[in-house]
Structures are given as C-alpha cells and as structure tokens.
C-alpha positions in Angstrom: 0.2 -0.2 0.1 2.9 2.6 0.3 5.2 3.9 -2.2 9.0 2.5 -2.9 11.4 4.6 -3.2 14.4 4.5 -5.6 14.8 7.9 -5.5 18.7 9.4 -5.8 19.9 10.9 -2.8 19.1 14.7 -2.5 22.4 16.2 -2.0 23.5 14.1 -4.7 20.4 15.4 -6.9 22.1 18.9 -6.5 25.8 17.9 -6.9 26.6 19.3 -2.9 28.2 18.0 0.2 25.2 17.3 2.9 26.4 20.1 4.9 26.4 22.3 2.6 24.8 26.3 3.4 21.6 27.7 1.7 23.5 29.5 -0.9 24.9 26.4 -1.4 22.3 24.6 -2.4 20.6 27.5 -4.2 23.5 28.1 -6.7 23.6 24.9 -7.6 19.8 24.2 -8.4 20.3 28.0 -10.2 22.6 26.4 -12.2 21.1 23.1 -13.1 18.0 24.9 -13.5 19.0 26.8 -16.8 21.0 23.4 -17.4 17.9 21.3 -17.8 14.8 23.8 -18.1 12.8 22.1 -20.6 12.2 25.6 -22.2 15.9 25.7 -23.0 16.8 21.8 -23.4 15.1 19.9 -25.7 17.0 16.8 -24.9 15.2 13.4 -23.9 14.8 13.2 -20.2 15.7 17.0 -19.8 12.0 17.7 -18.4 12.5 14.6 -16.0 15.9 15.7 -14.5 14.2 19.2 -13.8 11.6 17.7 -12.1 14.4 15.8 -10.1 16.6 19.0 -9.0 13.4 21.0 -8.3 12.2 18.4 -5.3 15.6 18.6 -4.1 15.7 21.6 -4.0 11.9 22.2 -2.4 13.1 19.7 0.3 17.3 21.1 1.0 15.9 24.6 1.0 13.5 24.1 3.9 14.9 23.8 7.4 12.1 21.9 8.6 11.7 19.4 5.6 15.9 19.0 5.3 16.3 18.3 9.3 13.5 15.3 8.5 15.1 14.4 5.1 18.3 13.8 7.3 17.3 12.1 10.0 14.6 9.7 8.2 16.2 9.4 4.7 14.1 8.7 1.3 12.1 5.9 3.2 11.2 7.6 6.2 10.6 11.0 4.4 8.1 9.9 1.5 6.3 8.4 4.2 5.1 12.1 5.5 5.1 13.9 2.1 3.7 13.5 -1.0 5.1 15.2 -4.3 2.4 18.2 -3.4 3.2 18.3 0.4 7.0 19.0 -1.2 5.9 21.8 -3.3 3.0 23.3 -1.6 5.2 25.7 0.7 8.5 25.3 -1.5 9.6 28.8 -2.5 11.2 29.4 -6.2 10.5 33.2 -6.2 14.8 34.1 -5.9 14.4 32.5 -9.8 11.6 34.0 -11.4 13.4 36.7 -13.0 16.1 34.7 -13.7 13.9 32.5 -15.6 12.1 35.5 -16.9 15.8 37.1 -18.1 16.2 34.4 -19.9 13.1 34.0 -21.9 12.1 30.4 -19.9 8.3 29.9 -18.1 8.2 31.2 -14.6 8.4 28.2 -12.2 4.6 28.7 -11.8 3.9 29.1 -14.6 5.0 27.4 -18.0 6.5 24.3 -17.5 5.9 23.9 -14.0 2.5 24.5 -14.3 2.1 21.6 -17.0 4.3 19.3 -14.8 3.2 19.7 -11.7 0.0 21.6 -11.6 -0.3 25.1 -9.4 1.3 24.8 -7.4 2.7 21.4 -8.6 -0.7 19.8 -7.2 -1.2 16.5 -9.5 -5.3 18.1 -9.2 -4.5 20.7 -11.2 -6.3 21.0 -14.2 -5.3 21.2 -17.8 -6.7 22.5 -21.2 -9.9 21.1 -21.2 -11.1 18.3 -19.2 -10.2 19.4 -15.7 -8.6 16.3 -14.2 -10.7 15.2 -10.6 -8.8 13.2 -8.1 -10.5 12.0 -4.6 -9.7 13.9 -1.7 -7.1 12.7 0.7 -8.1 11.8 3.9 -6.6 11.6 7.7 -7.1 9.1 10.5 -5.0 8.9 13.6 -3.8 6.3 15.6 -2.1 5.6 19.2 0.2 3.0 20.0 2.2 2.8 22.8 6.4 2.9 23.2 6.7 -0.9 23.2 4.9 -0.7 19.8 6.8 2.4 18.0 10.3 0.2 19.5 9.4 -2.9 17.8 7.0 -2.1 15.1 3.2 -3.2 14.5 0.5 -4.2 12.5 -2.7 -2.5 13.8 -6.1 -2.1 12.2 -7.9 1.3 11.3 -11.2 1.7 10.5 -12.6 4.7 8.9 -15.2 6.1 6.6 -14.2 6.5 2.7 -16.4 6.9 -1.0 -15.7 4.4 -3.4 -16.8 3.8 -7.1 -20.7 3.0 -7.0 -20.4 -0.8 -7.9 -23.8 -0.2 -9.8 -22.4 2.8 -12.7 -18.7 1.2 -11.5 -18.4 5.5 -11.1 -19.5 7.1 -14.5 -22.7 7.9 -12.2 -25.1 6.7 -15.6 -27.9 4.5 -14.3 -26.5 1.4 -16.4 -28.1 0.7 -20.4 -28.5 4.2 -20.4 -25.5 6.7 -22.7 -25.0 10.1 -22.2 -25.8 13.3 -24.4 -23.7 16.0 -26.1 -23.5 19.2 -23.7 -25.2 21.8 -25.5 -23.2 24.9 -23.6 -20.1 23.9 -25.5 -21.3 21.8 -28.5 -19.1 18.5 -27.2 -15.9 20.4 -26.9 -15.6 20.2 -23.4 -14.2 23.8 -24.3 -16.3 27.3 -24.1 -14.8 30.9 -25.8 -15.5 34.2 -23.6 -14.7 37.2 -26.2 -13.2 40.4 -23.4 -13.5 44.0 -25.3 -10.7 46.3 -23.8 -11.4 49.9 -25.6 -11.2 49.1 -29.3 -9.6 45.7 -28.7 -11.2 42.2 -28.6 -9.9 39.1 -26.9 -10.6 35.9 -26.8 -10.1 33.2 -24.1 -11.1 29.4 -23.5 -12.0 27.8 -20.9 -13.0 24.4 -19.6 -16.4 24.2 -20.3 -18.0 24.6 -15.8 -21.3 22.8 -17.2 -19.7 19.1 -18.5 -16.4 20.1 -16.6 -14.7 19.3 -20.1 -16.5 15.8 -20.6 -18.5 17.3 -23.5 -20.9 15.1 -22.6 -23.5 14.7 -19.5 -25.5 12.1 -18.3 -28.4 11.4 -19.5 -30.1 9.4 -17.0 -28.3 9.3 -13.2 -27.7 6.0 -11.6 -30.0 5.8 -9.0 -27.4 4.2 -6.4 -25.1 7.0 -6.5 -27.7 9.8 -7.8 -25.1 10.6 -10.3 -22.5 11.5 -8.5 -20.5 8.7 -9.2 -19.4 7.3 -5.9 -21.1 5.5 -2.3 -19.6 6.0 1.5 -18.1 2.9 2.7 -16.7 2.1 6.3 -13.5 -0.2 5.8 -11.1 -2.2 7.9 -7.4 -2.2 6.9 -3.9 -3.1 8.5 -1.6 -0.7 9.1 2.3 -1.2 9.5 4.1 0.5 11.6 7.8 0.9 11.1 10.1 0.7 14.2 11.6 3.7 15.4 8.6 5.7 14.3 8.1 9.3 16.2 5.8 11.0 17.9 3.2 13.0 16.0 4.4 11.2 12.6 2.6 11.3 9.4 2.6 8.1 7.4 1.2 8.2 3.7 -0.9 5.1 2.4 -1.2 5.6 -1.0 -5.3 5.3 -3.2 -7.0 4.8 0.4 -8.6 8.3 0.5 -11.2 9.6 -1.1 -12.6 8.3 -4.9 -12.5 10.5 -7.8 -13.3 10.4 -11.4 -9.4 10.3 -12.0 -8.5 8.3 -9.3 -8.5 8.1 -5.5 -6.9 10.3 -3.0 -4.5 9.1 -0.2 -5.1 8.4 3.4 -2.8 9.9 5.6 -2.0 8.2 8.8 -0.9 10.2 12.1 0.6 8.3 14.8 0.7 9.5 18.4 3.4 7.4 20.7 1.6 7.2 24.2 3.5 8.1 27.1 5.4 6.0 29.2 5.2 5.3 33.2 8.9 3.9 33.2 11.3 5.3 30.2 11.1 8.8 28.6 12.2 9.2 25.1 14.4 11.8 22.9 14.8 11.2 19.5 15.9 7.8 19.2 17.4 7.6 23.0 15.7 6.7 26.2 16.5 7.7 29.8 15.3 6.4 32.9 15.7 7.2 36.6 16.7 4.1 38.6 17.1 3.9 42.0 20.1 2.3 43.6 20.7 1.8 47.0 23.2 4.0 49.4 25.6 1.1 49.7 25.6 -0.1 46.2 26.7 3.6 45.7 29.5 3.5 47.8 30.5 0.3 47.2 30.4 -0.5 43.9 28.9 -3.7 41.5 26.6 -4.6 39.1 22.9 -3.7 38.8 20.0 -5.2 36.9 18.2 -2.5 34.3 14.8 -2.6 32.8 15.0 -2.0 28.4 11.9 -2.0 26.3 13.8 -5.5 25.3 14.5 -7.1 28.3 16.8 -6.9 31.0 20.4 -5.6 30.8 23.6 -5.5 33.7 24.9 -1.8 34.2 28.0 -1.7 36.2 28.0 0.7 39.0 31.3 2.0 40.3 32.4 3.0 43.8 31.3 6.4 44.6 29.0 6.9 42.2 27.1 10.2 42.9 22.9 10.8 43.0 21.9 11.6 39.7 25.0 10.2 37.7 24.6 9.4 34.2 25.5 6.1 32.8 24.6 5.6 28.7 24.0 2.1 27.5 24.7 2.4 24.0 22.5 0.5 21.5 19.4 0.0 24.1 17.3 3.0 23.2 14.5 3.3 20.0 15.8 1.8 16.3 16.4 4.3 14.5 13.8 4.6 11.8 14.3 3.1 8.0 18.1 3.0 9.0 20.6 0.3 11.0 21.2 0.9 14.4 19.5 1.6 17.7 19.6 4.8 20.1 21.0 4.7 23.0 19.9 4.0 26.6 20.5 7.0 29.7 20.5 5.5 33.3 20.3 8.1 35.7 21.2 6.7 39.4 19.5 8.3 42.4 20.5 7.2 45.6 17.4 5.7 47.4 17.5 7.0 51.3 15.6 5.0 53.7 13.0 6.6 55.7 13.1 4.1 57.9 15.6 2.5 59.3 16.1 -1.0 62.2 18.3 -0.8 65.2 20.8 -2.1 63.9 21.3 0.1 60.6 21.5 2.5 62.6 24.0 1.3 64.1 26.0 0.3 61.8 25.6 4.0 60.1 26.5 5.4 63.5 29.8 3.1 63.4 30.6 4.1 59.5 30.1 7.9 60.4 32.8 7.5 63.3 34.9 5.8 61.3 34.5 8.3 58.4 35.5 11.0 60.3 38.6 9.1 62.2 39.8 8.7 58.7 39.2 12.2 57.5 41.0 13.6 60.7 44.4 10.8 60.4 44.2 12.3 56.8 43.5 8.8 55.4 40.8 10.0 53.2 
C-alpha cells in the first residue's frame, strides 16, 4: 500500500555535500535549472531531470523538511510527504526573474505549471477536461512505546467513498447513454470574448456545465444519484515501522476518497503514548534508576529494565546521585536505518526513610570511622 522509493539522494541530485549552506544549495539549483529547463533543453529526459532537481531544492531549501530528510532518509520522509506536500510551501521566488530573463516559463507557470499543476499539485486542471482526483483523508492511531520500538501491525477502521458498484463510477444508470453538452457543443471548452477599448480578446476555458467531458449524464444512477461514488466503512491493517516518532504522519496511497481520475491518499497520524518508566528523546531513552546508598558507595552490577528485556549495568564505587550512565544500543531503533539509540540511566540514590536499630548502629559506626579516617588524613 505504501510507495516503494528508488529516488536518488537529494544532495547527490544537486551535487552538494550534506553540510552545504543555503547559498550553496541555491547556487547549485540555479546552475542545474538553467541547464535542464525544458524551455531551453530539448534533450530526452531533461524534463524528468528538471523535476528531480526542483524536488531536491524544495526539500533542502526548507529547514524543517531538510532536518526530517537528514534524519529519516527517503524511506521515512516519503511516508510523511507526498509530492504535493513537498511543493506546497516551496519558495522558488528567487528564480522567477532569472527564468524570465532567459525567456523561460516561470516556476509557477510555463513548464512548472504543466508538469506539476498549480502549485505543483496533481489535481490541477489542464486544457480541456478538469482532472478530478479524490480528496485525501486523515486518520489517527495511538500506539504504545513498546509497539513503536518493535513495530506493529494495527487495524484501522475509517469511512471513505468508493466507486459506485452499480455504475462503475461514471454516474450513469446502466443501459443509458450520455448526451452531448449543449453549452460547449461537445468540445468540453467554451470561448469567451472580452473587449478592452477598441481591442477584443478571446480566451478558451473548460466548460463549467460538463467539466470538460463534452457529454452529460442522460439518466443518473439510482444507487449514487449520479455522483459515481458511495460511502463505505473500511478496515485496513497499517504496518507501523520500528522507531516511529510521536506525531509522525504515514501516507498510504490510493486509500482516500474516490475520484473520477483516481483516489486520494490516506494519511495516518501516529501518536505514541507516554510511558510510565521511560522518557524518549529522539532515538534515545531516559530512565531514573533507584540504587541503594551501599551500592553507590561500594559499586557493583545492577539489573536495569529496557524495552527489549533486562540488561546489566556496572556502578563504579563512589557514584553520586544523578550520575548518568550511557547504555549503548539499548534505545529506540532508528527508523528505516540501521542501529539503535542509547539508553541513558540516571542513578538516583535511594535514602531509606525508616531504619532498624541495627542499621542505625552500623551507620553511626560508619560515620565515626569516616570522621576518624578524615582526621588522620587517610581519606
């Protein structure tokens, strides 16, 4: 259900190092855009390369998207952002004057408009019939920290529209035909005239009555009343990858609302519950571990809980309260990458509130011996 990505690394696409500055990224895009802009380059594949470098720039020029891409790579990033999401907030304004100076179509018109829509959306119209894709949907899912650490498949029930089974999504009652649209004469387009002074201008637009189809439904389907779609409750299984972060959004293609030219997508917003024992910081986990006064003084091994079982931790003699120990590789899996984060254990010395008579005597003896050794300069 999720898209498999074979994309090249965005830094590789622009030919810049991972630590490149914004000016370096902008300069690299400017150079490549001039080289591959389809208004200038007629070579086969130039348009695809222009799309690729434009997508890379849209991500790497945005601080938030760049940070997420650096952390999760293509596999994780593409689960959160569709192409429409990537370009929706992209800023190409610095290049508009450059493109115009060289006589190219501007970023939000010309070739960009034809390739990506406006702004870059797949739901944009073209000359003639308007393309109608289904709306995207969003659902929410809550998982435990253990499920986030190990990955889980969970059922999700949600409501969506699907193609009407009676008319197969075309809106016409089976056995009936469609009639020619009288407004546009079956062309799907209408011509409009506008006069400015002595000049008269003509423009061609999509017919609003038939939406560019050129035909109209003669008899509406009685099941969907001509809409071509019906509501349905659907239950699916969602695969949550190990290491997913709280608030991440997963994109499941073609599971949104029905559309004449294709369904929308379903976005699943994942919330990770707070844990009673562990606190999460990125891929690392934090744990407050009570230890006895004697263990802190003498040292030794203690058993520490992790999300994957028990582990041993060595406490050196003379450990102070709130000393932090790092347990490498005992944290959260790194989503769509190899390795795990670490578990940070904060030793909290547990001072007993009640002591037996024997314990008091021993501690008093310890205190006297400690003072005597300090006086003699032993410690």
